[in-house]
C-alpha positions in Angstrom: -14.2 34.9 62.5 -12.1 35.9 59.3 -13.1 38.3 56.5 -11.7 39.1 53.2 -10.1 41.6 52.9 -8.3 41.4 56.5 -5.2 41.9 57.7 -3.0 38.8 58.7 -2.3 38.1 62.2 1.4 37.2 63.0 1.1 33.9 63.2 -0.9 33.7 60.5 2.1 35.2 58.5 4.5 33.3 59.9 2.6 30.4 58.8 1.8 31.6 55.4 5.6 31.5 55.0 6.0 28.0 56.4 3.6 27.3 53.2 6.1 29.0 50.1 8.6 27.4 51.4 6.9 23.7 50.9 6.7 22.6 54.3 3.3 20.8 55.0 0.6 21.2 57.3 2.8 18.4 59.8 5.6 19.5 59.6 4.3 23.4 60.2 2.7 21.9 63.5 5.9 20.4 64.3 7.9 23.4 63.6 5.1 25.6 65.8 4.3 23.0 67.9 1.0 23.0 67.2 -1.0 20.6 66.0 -1.9 19.2 62.4 -6.1 20.6 62.4 -5.2 24.3 64.3 -2.5 24.4 61.1 -5.4 23.7 59.2 -7.7 26.5 60.9 -5.1 29.2 60.4 -4.7 28.4 56.5 -8.3 29.1 56.3 -8.2 31.8 57.5 -5.3 32.4 55.6 -7.4 31.9 52.4 -10.7 33.5 53.7 -8.1 37.0 54.4 -6.4 36.9 50.7 -9.2 35.5 49.0 -7.7 32.7 47.6 -8.2 29.2 47.6 -5.0 27.0 46.7 -1.6 26.9 48.9 -0.8 28.4 45.2 -1.8 30.9 44.4 -1.4 32.0 48.9 2.5 31.4 48.0 2.0 33.7 44.7 -0.2 36.8 46.5 2.8 36.2 49.0 5.6 37.2 47.0 3.9 40.1 45.2 3.6 41.2 48.8 7.2 41.1 49.3 6.5 38.7 52.7 8.8 36.4 50.7 11.4 36.6 48.3 11.4 34.4 45.0 14.7 31.9 46.7 12.3 30.5 49.4 9.0 29.5 47.9 9.3 25.9 47.5 5.9 24.7 47.3 4.4 21.0 48.8 1.6 19.7 46.8 -1.8 20.7 47.8 -3.3 18.8 51.2 -6.7 18.1 51.5 -8.7 19.7 54.2 -6.5 22.1 54.8 -9.2 24.1 55.9 -11.4 22.0 57.8 -12.1 22.2 61.4 -10.0 22.2 64.3 -10.4 18.5 65.9 -8.8 19.4 69.8 -5.9 16.5 70.0 -5.0 15.8 74.0 -1.3 15.2 75.0 -0.6 12.1 76.1 -0.4 12.6 80.2 3.5 11.6 81.7 2.8 8.8 83.9 1.4 6.7 80.6 4.6 7.6 78.1 7.0 4.5 77.5 9.7 4.2 79.5 13.1 4.8 77.8 15.2 1.9 78.2 19.1 2.1 77.1 19.9 -0.4 74.7 23.1 -2.1 75.5 26.4 -2.1 72.8 26.8 -3.7 70.1 29.4 -6.8 70.0 32.4 -6.5 67.9 32.0 -7.6 65.7 28.4 -6.9 65.0 30.5 -3.0 64.9 33.0 -4.6 62.2 30.4 -5.5 59.8 28.4 -2.4 60.1 31.7 0.1 58.9 32.5 -2.5 56.4 28.8 -2.0 55.1 29.0 2.0 55.6 32.1 1.8 53.3 30.8 -0.5 50.6 27.3 2.0 50.8 29.6 5.2 50.5 31.6 3.8 47.6 28.6 2.6 45.8 27.7 6.3 45.9 30.4 7.9 44.6 30.0 5.5 41.4 26.1 6.4 41.3 27.1 10.1 41.6 25.6 12.0 38.6 28.0 13.3 36.2 28.1 16.7 34.1 25.7 16.6 30.9 27.0 18.3 28.0 26.3 21.7 28.1 23.4 23.2 25.8 24.5 25.6 23.2 25.5 28.6 25.0 26.0 30.8 21.8 29.0 32.7 22.8 28.2 31.9 26.2 25.0 34.5 26.1 22.8 31.7 26.4 22.4 28.9 30.0 24.7 26.6 30.0 23.8 23.5 32.5 26.2 24.8 35.2 24.2 28.2 35.2 20.9 25.7 35.8 21.2 26.1 40.2 17.5 25.1 41.2 16.7 22.1 43.3 16.0 19.3 40.4 12.4 18.9 39.0 10.3 16.2 40.7 7.0 15.4 39.2 3.5 17.0 41.6 1.4 14.4 42.7 -1.6 16.1 43.5 -1.0 17.8 39.3 -4.2 17.7 37.4 -1.6 16.9 34.5 -1.8 13.5 33.1 1.3 11.7 31.6 1.1 10.2 27.9 3.2 8.5 25.9 7.0 8.9 26.0 8.3 11.0 23.6 10.9 8.0 22.1 14.2 10.8 22.2 14.8 13.3 25.3 15.5 16.8 24.7 15.0 20.4 25.2 15.5 23.1 23.3 13.2 21.4 21.0 10.1 22.6 18.8 6.8 21.3 19.0 3.6 22.1 16.9 0.5 21.4 16.2 -0.9 19.3 13.1 -4.2 17.4 12.2 -4.6 16.3 16.1 -1.0 15.7 16.2 2.1 17.0 17.8 5.8 17.2 15.9 8.5 17.2 18.0 11.5 18.7 16.2 14.5 18.6 16.6 16.0 19.9 20.4 19.1 18.9 22.7 19.4 15.4 23.3 22.3 13.8 25.9 24.4 13.2 23.1 23.9 16.6 21.1 21.9 18.7 18.9 19.2 16.9 16.8 17.2 17.0 14.1 15.0 14.1 15.4 11.3 14.5 14.0 8.6 12.5 15.6 5.2 12.5 15.7 2.6 12.0 18.5 -1.2 10.4 18.0 -3.0 11.9 20.8 -5.8 9.2 19.3 -3.3 6.1 19.7 -0.9 7.7 22.6 1.4 6.4 20.1 4.5 7.8 18.6 6.4 7.4 15.1 9.2 8.1 13.5 9.8 10.6 10.7 12.1 11.9 7.9 14.6 14.0 10.3 15.5 17.8 10.1 18.0 18.4 7.3 20.1 21.0 10.3 20.3 19.4 13.8 19.7 22.8 15.8 19.0 23.8 19.6 16.5 26.8 21.0 14.3 26.4 18.4 11.0 27.3 17.5 7.9 26.0 15.0 5.1 27.6 13.3 2.5 26.0 11.2 1.9 28.5 8.0 -1.0 26.5 5.7 0.2 23.2 5.5 3.5 23.7 6.2 5.8 24.1 9.0 8.9 26.4 9.8 11.2 26.6 11.8 13.5 29.7 11.6 17.9 29.4 12.8 18.3 27.5 15.9 22.5 26.8 17.2 24.3 23.8 16.3 26.2 21.5 18.6 28.7 24.0 19.1 26.5 27.3 19.6 26.7 29.0 16.4 23.0 30.8 15.4 21.7 30.0 12.0 19.9 32.0 9.6 18.3 28.4 7.3 15.0 27.7 7.1 13.6 25.2 6.7 10.2 23.9 6.1 8.6 20.6 6.5 5.6 19.2 4.7 4.1 16.8 7.1 1.6 15.3 4.5 4.5 14.1 2.3 7.4 14.4 5.1 9.9 15.4 3.0 12.2 19.0 4.0 12.3 21.5 1.9 14.3 25.4 2.8 12.8 29.5 2.3 14.1 32.2 2.3 17.1 32.6 4.9 16.3 35.2 8.5 17.7 38.4 8.1 20.4 37.1 10.4 21.2 34.0 12.2 19.4 33.8 15.2 18.3 31.2 18.1 16.5 31.3 21.4 13.7 34.1 19.7 10.4 34.0 20.4 7.9 32.9 17.2 4.3 33.2 16.8 2.0 33.7 14.1 -0.8 36.2 12.8 -3.0 36.0 10.3 -0.7 34.8 7.1 2.7 36.1 8.1 5.6 34.4 10.5 7.1 36.9 13.2 10.1 36.3 15.2 11.0 38.2 17.8 14.6 39.1 20.0 17.0 35.9 20.2 20.7 36.4 19.9 23.4 36.2 16.8 26.1 34.5 19.2 27.2 38.4 19.7 24.1 40.1 21.1 20.9 40.2 22.8 18.6 41.4 20.3 15.6 43.2 19.6 14.6 42.3 16.2 11.2 42.0 15.0 10.6 40.0 12.0 8.1 39.7 9.2 7.3 36.9 6.5 5.9 36.4 3.6 5.0 33.1 2.5 3.4 34.4 -0.5 6.7 36.4 -1.2 9.5 34.3 0.3 11.1 37.5 2.0 11.7 38.8 5.5 10.6 42.2 6.2 12.2 44.3 9.1 9.8 45.6 11.8 9.9 47.9 15.0 12.1 46.6 17.4 11.0 45.0 20.7 11.0 47.7 23.4 14.2 45.0 24.8 16.8 43.1 23.9 17.0 39.5 25.5 16.7 35.4 24.5 14.6 32.7 25.3 10.8 34.7 25.6 7.9 33.1 24.2 5.4 34.4 21.9 1.6 33.7 21.0 -1.8 35.3 19.4 -3.9 36.8 21.3 -7.0 38.5 19.3 -5.7 41.1 17.3 -2.1 41.1 19.5 1.0 39.4 20.0 1.9 38.9 23.9 5.9 38.4 24.3 6.8 37.2 27.8 9.6 36.4 30.1 12.8 35.9 28.3 16.7 35.4 29.7 19.6 38.1 29.7 22.7 38.1 31.1 21.9 35.1 33.3 19.1 36.9 34.8 15.5 35.8 33.7 12.8 38.6 33.3 8.9 39.0 34.4 8.3 41.2 31.3 5.6 41.2 29.3 5.2 44.0 26.0 2.4 43.2 23.4 2.9 43.7 19.4 0.4 45.3 17.8 1.1 43.9 14.0 -1.5 46.4 11.9 0.3 49.4 14.2 3.6 47.8 14.3 3.1 49.5 17.8 5.1 47.9 21.1 3.1 48.5 24.7 3.5 47.5 27.7 1.4 44.5 30.2 1.2 43.1 33.2 4.4 41.4 34.3 4.6 37.7 34.7 5.1 36.4 39.1 7.8 35.2 38.7 10.8 35.8 36.3 10.7 32.8 34.0 13.1 32.1 30.9 12.5 28.7 28.2 9.3 29.1 29.0 6.1 28.2 26.5 3.3 30.2 25.7 0.5 29.2 24.3 -3.5 31.0 23.6 -6.5 28.8 24.9 -10.1 29.8 25.4 -9.1 33.4 25.3 -6.7 33.5 27.9 -2.7 32.8 27.9 -0.3 30.2 29.7 2.3 30.3 30.7 4.1 27.0 31.4 7.7 26.4 32.8 10.6 28.6 32.4 12.7 29.1 35.8 16.0 27.1 37.5 18.6 29.9 37.0 17.2 32.6 39.4 14.9 30.4 41.4 12.6 27.8 42.2 9.1 27.4 40.5 6.3 26.0 41.5 3.1 26.5 39.7 2.8 28.0 36.4 0.7 30.9 35.9 -2.2 32.2 33.1 -2.9 35.9 31.6 -6.9 37.2 31.7 -6.5 40.1 29.6 -10.7 41.3 31.1 -9.2 41.2 34.2 -5.1 41.8 33.6 -3.2 39.8 35.7 -1.7 37.1 35.9 -2.7 34.1 38.4 -0.7 31.0 39.7 -2.2 27.2 37.6 -0.7 23.7 39.3 2.0 22.7 37.0 3.1 19.1 36.6 6.8 19.2 37.6 8.4 21.3 40.9 11.6 22.6 40.3 12.7 24.1 36.9 11.5 22.7 33.4 13.5 25.0 30.5 12.8 24.6 27.3 9.6 22.2 26.9 7.8 22.5 23.4 3.9 23.6 24.2 1.8 23.8 22.4 -2.0 23.5 22.2 -4.7 20.8 20.2 -9.0 22.0 20.7 -9.7 23.0 24.7 -6.3 20.7 25.8 -2.8 22.4 26.5 0.2 19.8 25.8 4.0 19.9 27.0 6.6 18.0 25.6 10.3 17.1 27.1 12.5 20.1 28.3 15.0 19.7 30.6 15.0 19.5 35.0 17.5 18.0 36.4 18.0 15.7 32.8 16.4 15.7 29.8 13.0 15.0 29.8 10.7 12.9 27.7 7.5 13.2 28.9 4.7 13.7 27.4 1.7 16.1 29.7 -1.7 17.5 29.1 -3.7 19.2 30.8 -7.4 20.3 30.0 -7.6 23.7 32.0 -11.6 24.6 31.3 -14.3 22.1 32.8 -16.3 20.0 30.3 -19.1 21.2 29.9 -21.9 18.9 28.2 -25.7 20.0 26.6 -28.2 17.9 25.7 -31.0 19.3 24.4 -34.9 19.5 25.6 -37.1 17.6 23.6 -40.6 17.7 23.5 -43.3 14.9 24.3 
């Protein structure tokens, strides 16, 4: 009987590597010439020894321990009954094996038909081969283009607990998404036709989308935040990759756009967070270099001020407020994604470190939910991502959380309504219009006792 903490055997390590590579139980059994039930028994022992409960967690731990490389991770959906007891499978006696009878060769005219059909199929495949998509605004090469995205294409996981909602009318990535009165506002972003200023609003109760007044300046690589009753969208990149300093402000109740004081410098690909009555912008690029800047915006004075710089200059990180601190996670610099986790204390105007992500992520979303952080998506330039991550500050560690999309998934808009996480759009092997929700915490219904 396996015990927690016990070292893995050579066979168990072999099976764990196959699991991390995305092979199913049946495929592993075929590779090792064993039954699928034997694979299940090995997995049960692996889960017990590693003290994990899923293939995803096991693979993540294998990456941490250096047993597999990040590039090897291609998780298959979780299989039911992975830890069931072994059921012996009796081999079929050779005498009972069906005889193999050689087929006579096909007549010559059938061969011609098959050759013609094959040529037609090849021609159709050539015509249907996907054409190159427009490149994302690259800010003078400092942000990734589509050609730099080399990981396998995105795929919807059939075993995921994420729920598909009504799809966004405009498929796009690098958009800004914010919550307003139990509605999601999807603002700007990049579409297959280029950068847009489109504003679309999702009603959670009706499960429908409506169109609102477009943002005056179309941008991508921008974020949005709600301050009071207004939505602020600083900077962003234009269609030719130029970084902007303009700050446009949307009033959802009036469906009207205005402007606020511009950023101290043009920025796109930054991280954005709200703390108290202030708006904070972290890092990004101005089109000529990566930035380590921290800017704070005071809406009452309509003024920006510079604060303590980040520990590292980078773009495409994500930020979220948790308690009295702001966490900045992941990022992208010079073709590489980052595992960085840094903590900014607004009261002290000081930085500290936090445990790094398990896998590098750039272009991710980060939200705070029930006292924990959820890192969603990101990645695709440096490797394949098969899970999201959750950070528990009480344990100071990241753990695996299931993802709705397997493969790369960058530039989605991520937000929270009550205890539900929403992820909208993004880029996989194409621009996405997906609208997905996830409830990480089980519902608990309390019925008060009554005296009789």
